[in-house]
N, C-alpha and C positions, 0 to 999 in steps of 0.2 A: 333354524326353521320355524321356527315360532315366527321372528320379525320377517322373514321372507314372505312368507304368507299373506302378510297384508298389504306387500306390495306387489308381486306378484302375480296376483291376481287380477289386476286395473286392464292389463293389455290383454287379456284370456275371456272376460267376460263378453264382448261382443260375440264370439266365435260360438262361447259357450251358450247364448243364448240363443241364436241363429240353430244350432246343433241338437238343442233340446228343445226348442220351440218355446219358449218361456218368454214372459211380456216382461215390460222394463222395470215393475216392481220386481219380481222374481230376480232378474239381472241384481236390483239394489240387495235384494236379501242375501242373494249369494256373497257379495261384497262386503256387506255391512254386518251380517249375521255375526261371522267369526268376529269382529272386531267390541261388537256390543257383548258377547259373550266373555271375550279375553279381558276385558275393561272391566267387567261387573266382577267377574268372579276372582280378579286378583287379592284382593286383601283376602277372601276364603282361602286363596291357596298357600297364601301368607300362613295364615293362622293354622290351617292343617300341618302343616310341615313344622311349627314351632311344639305343637304337641304330639305327631308321632313320629316325627323325625324327617328331617327335610332330605335324604338320601331316599327314604321310602315313597314319601311323596312327590320327588321328582322323575323316579321309576315309574312311577302310575301315570304320571301327567306322560311322561313319553311313550308309554305304552297304549294309552288312549289315543294319543296325538297320533302315532302311527297308523292305527289300527281305523282310526276315523279316517287319514289320509287314501287309505287304501279303498275305503267307503266311496268317498268325492269321488275318487279315477275310476269307480264302477260303476256311478250313479248312472241308472235307464233313464231318471227321469228328473225335472229343476226341485221336484220336492223332495226328493231324496237326496240331492246335491246339498239343498239348503237344511237340511234336518244334518246331516255329516258335516258341515260346514261349523255346527254349530256346538256339535260335539266335539269338533277340531279346536273349537275356540275354550272351551273347557280345560282341554288337555293343555292346552298354551299357558292358562292361567294357573294351573299345578307347577309347570316347569319353570317359567322365570323365578317365581321368588326363590325359587331352591337351588335356584343354579349360583344367584349371589350367597345365597347361605352357604352353600358347601364351598365357596372358594374362600368365603372368610373363614369356615371355618379348616378347611386345608394350608393357609395362610395365615397365621396368628400376625404374625411381623407386620409392620405399616410398610416395610420397603416392599417387600413379597407379595403383599395384597393389592398395594397398588399397582403394581406389575400387571399382578391377575385380571384388578377391574380393568386395566386395560386393556388387554387381550379380549376381555367379555365384550368390552365397548367398539372394539376395532371389531369384533364380527357383525355385532349389531349395525355398525353402522356402513358394512360391507354391504350385506344382507338387504337394509331397507332403501340402499341406494342402486343397489346392482338387479333387486327385482323386476324392473320394467324392460332390463337389457335382458335377460336372462328368460322372462316371460314372452318376451316378443320374439327368441331367437327357440324357445320351444316350440309356442305354437305355431310357427312358421317354419318347422322342420318335421317334428315327430307327430304333433300336435296337442290340445289344452289338457288332455287327459295326463299328460307326462310333466303336468305342472304339480299335480299331487304324488304321482306314482316316486318323483325324487325323494319323496323324504321317505321313502320303504327303507332302502338300505341306509341314510343315514340315520334314521331312529332306530332301525337294527344296531347299529354299529353301537351308538349311545349309550342303547341298553345294556349291551355286552359289557362297552368300557365302564361305565358307571357300576355296576355291578362288581366287578374285579377289582378296580383301582381305587374306590372311593371310599372311603372309610364310614362306619356307620354313623349316622347323627343323632344327638343327645335328644332324649324326648321328655313333652313337659308333661309328662299325663294326668299329673295332677290339675291342670288347669282345661276347665271344660269349657266350648266352645260356642260361644253366644251367639244363639242362633239369630236371635231379633236384631240386635245390631248386624249380623252379614247380610240379611235380609235387607235392611236401611242401603248398605252400602251397596250391594247388587241392585236394589233401585236406582239411585241416587247416577250410578255411574251410567248405568245403562240405559235411563231417560235421559240424563247429561248427554249422552254421546247419540243417540237416536234425536233429538231436537237439533243437535250440532250437524249432524249429518243431511236430515231434511232441510234445514235454513239453506242451506244453498241452492234445493230445489225449487222451495216455496217462499223464500224470503221471511227475514229475520220476525217481521209484523205478522207474519200468519198465522191464527189461533192455535193451530197444534205445535206451531213449535213454540210459542208463548206460555201452551199449556204445557210441555215438557220439562219448559226449562223451572217452570216455577214449582212444576211437581218434583222434579230433582232438586232442590232447594228443601222444600219440604221434607222429604226422604234425609237428605243430608241433616239437616235439624234434628230428625228423629235420631239419626246416630249418634250424634253428641250429645243431646239428652239419655240416651241408654248407656252410653258410654261415661255418664257421670253417675248413675246409678246403679250399673252394673259391678258383681262383686269381683270377675275375671274380667275386665274388656279385653277389647280385639285390641287396641292400642292406647293403653294408660294416656289420660290429656296430658299430664305432667310431660310426657314425653315431645308430644305435638306442640306443646309451650318451648319446648326445646327450638335455639334460634339457627341451631345448624341442622337439623331434621327439616323443621318445617320451611325454612329459608331453603336447604339442597333443592326440598322436593318442589318449589315453586321455581326455581332455576331449572332445574330439568323440564319441567313444565312452560317456561318462556321460549328454550331454544329448540323444543320438539315443534313448539308453535313456527319460531322461525323456519326452520328447517323445512321440515315436509308441508309447509305452507308453501316455499320456495321450490320445493321438486314437483307439488301437483301443480303450481301454474304455471312453471316452465314446461312441463308435460303439454297441457293445452295448447301455449303458444308455440311449441316446435310440430305438435300433429294440427294443430286448428289453421294457425295462421300460417304458418313456414311449408306446410304439408309434407312434413315428416311421416314417415311410416312407423309404425309400433317399434321394429326395430333400431331402427334410424334415431328415434327419440331416446332408446337406452343408449345408444352409443352417445348422442349430443350430450346426454347427463352424466358420460362418465367421469370427466373432471371431476366431480365431486364425488363419484366412488373411491376414484384413486387417491383422494386426500384422507379418506377414512378408512383407508385400508393400513395406512401407521401412523398416524396424528394420536391415537389414543394409547400406542404403543411406547410413541414418544414421551407423550406427557406422564406416563406411568413411569418411563425410565428417570424422566427430568425431577420429577417430585418429591425424592430423596434429597435433593440437591436445595429445591426452593422451597418444599409445601406447597399445598395444594392451592391457595388462594392464589398467587401470581399466574398460575399457568390457566384458571379456569376465567380470571378477569381477562388475561391476553386473548384467549381464545375467543369470549363473545365480542372483544372490540372488535378482534377481525372480522369475523363474522357480521357485524353491525358493519364494516365499511364494504365487506363485500357486498351485500344488499343494498346498502346507501351506492354503491359505484353502479350497479344495475339500474335504480330508481334514476340515477342521472345521467345514464347513457344517451337517452334520446327517443324518439319515437321507436324510429324502427333501427337498432343497433344493428349491425353485423353479427353475425355467431361469434367469429374470435375475438369481438369484445366482451364477452358475456363470458369466455372461458376462466378468465382470473377473478371474476365476483362469483362463480360457481365454485372455484378451489376454493377460496376465503371461506365462504360459506360452508364448506362441507368438513374443511381444518379443522379452523374455528370450535365448530359443533363437535367434532370428534376430540379436540385438545383438550375441549372443557368437561367430557361425558365420567374422564376415570375421576380427576378431584368430586366433582360434585357426588358420583355417586361413594367414593371413600368417606366424604362429610357426613352423607345420610347413615352409612352402615357404623361409621364409627360412632354417632351420636345415640346409636341407641345399644341396649345389654345382650349378650351375646342368646338370652332365651326370647328376645323380641326381633330377632335378627331376619325372621322371614317376613312380620309382619312390617319392619321398615321397607325391605325390599318390594313389597308389594304395594305398599304409600308412595314410593318413589316413581313406581313402571306405571301404578293408576295417574300420579299426577303425568307422566309422561305421557301416556294414551289421550288423555282429555287435552294436553296440549296439541297433539297431534291432529286430533279430531277437530278441535277449534281453529286451527291455522287452516286447514283444510274446508270447512267450511266457510270462513271468512275471503277466503282466498277466491271460491268458490261466488262467493255474494257480492264482493269487487267488482269480478269480471263480468256478471250479469249485469249488473247496477248499473257500470260506466256505458259512457256514451258512445266509447267506443275502445276496441278490446284493450288496445295499449295504454291507455289511461287506466285503466282498471287493473292491470297487471304493473306499472309502475307505483300506484298506491300500495298495492298487496305489499311489494317487495321494499316499502319505506315502510308500511305499519312494521313488516320482518325485521328491519333495521332498528326500529323503535324498541321490539321486544328484547333482543337479544342487547342496546343497550342498558334497558332497565335488568336483565340478567345481570350484566357486569357490574352494577351499582349494589344491587344485592349479594353477588359474591364478597365485593371488599368487606360490606358486614359480617356474613355469614358464614363466610367457610374461612376454615381456619390457617394460619400461616405455616404452622410447622407441622411434625409429623407428630403423632401420641401414640403412645403404646396403650392397646387396650388393658 
């Protein structure tokens, strides 16, 4: 639900704008408001999970997400829809860190944990890639409100199954929440995401974009200073100095940068340049979806034989080869030529997700599993926003759309190569018992 709602809305917002009579600014807030709150409050969700119990906070998040999805579906006006999307983003920020922490709690052994993380990554990859297809199908058949209504039975089932089958989580009740640090993280993530989103429309040199980026740096610096002084930090700085934890987070940022940049620019290419409908665009992107369906599961099974490092490196190299192949395919390649690059990018990204997730979660003690999960997913959200923003800027600045597209794919390939090099240095080779 959480990842699907990031991408499924993209093909629905033009119809929503016409139905609710909202402006372009209103449409942007319907799309970006969710992402801003989601990215900004991830670390808060992780901290609450560590302190109050991951299962409890996960259930709270599921309830908030489900109720706010109903409010989105029933919204009579754009302002109500925007407010409901903001609340939905907060629910998502409570769900995601708890989901990884609960998997780590349920599967303490490294082999079983890798398989579980593989399934988690596979579902996330399928949801991210299937969003345009599902959104186009729903909008063209039963209407845009069903983009949100489908969350209601899923959310109810998730809450029921979690309460019935997932064990209660340990709580660190003696650890107070560092609200100044939390506020600094929220400000930094929200300002950075907002600036990156606006850069595609305004350009990187626009004063508002530069002010947003500068303010995000100031807020991030304030967080570091606060963590040095706090008696009970959100994420102790000695953990951030861990090569595996910080390196794994940067790898997540880089592969999300490459993958979501590819999906965004490919969607524009198919719709604006080739005249595809929203539904046909979703079908055109299906090769990437098909690969994510099993790549993470496969890497989870292989990791007990090879360890995580070879799988992450191989996945990043394969994805880099795919985007480099797209960039080298020529000015206007036929669609069948692009199938293999999309398959390589989708497979490589999902293949590396399991190992990078295991690296980050294995580097943090159990008492900080929620915070480590939040850090990893915040980095991935920043990577997604950066990939989309840079892809949009390159398309807008290029003299010809095709040259901008090929440049964007080339930059994505370089990001994947950088992730492969970093994985060779930071991801452990063998499985470790916690």
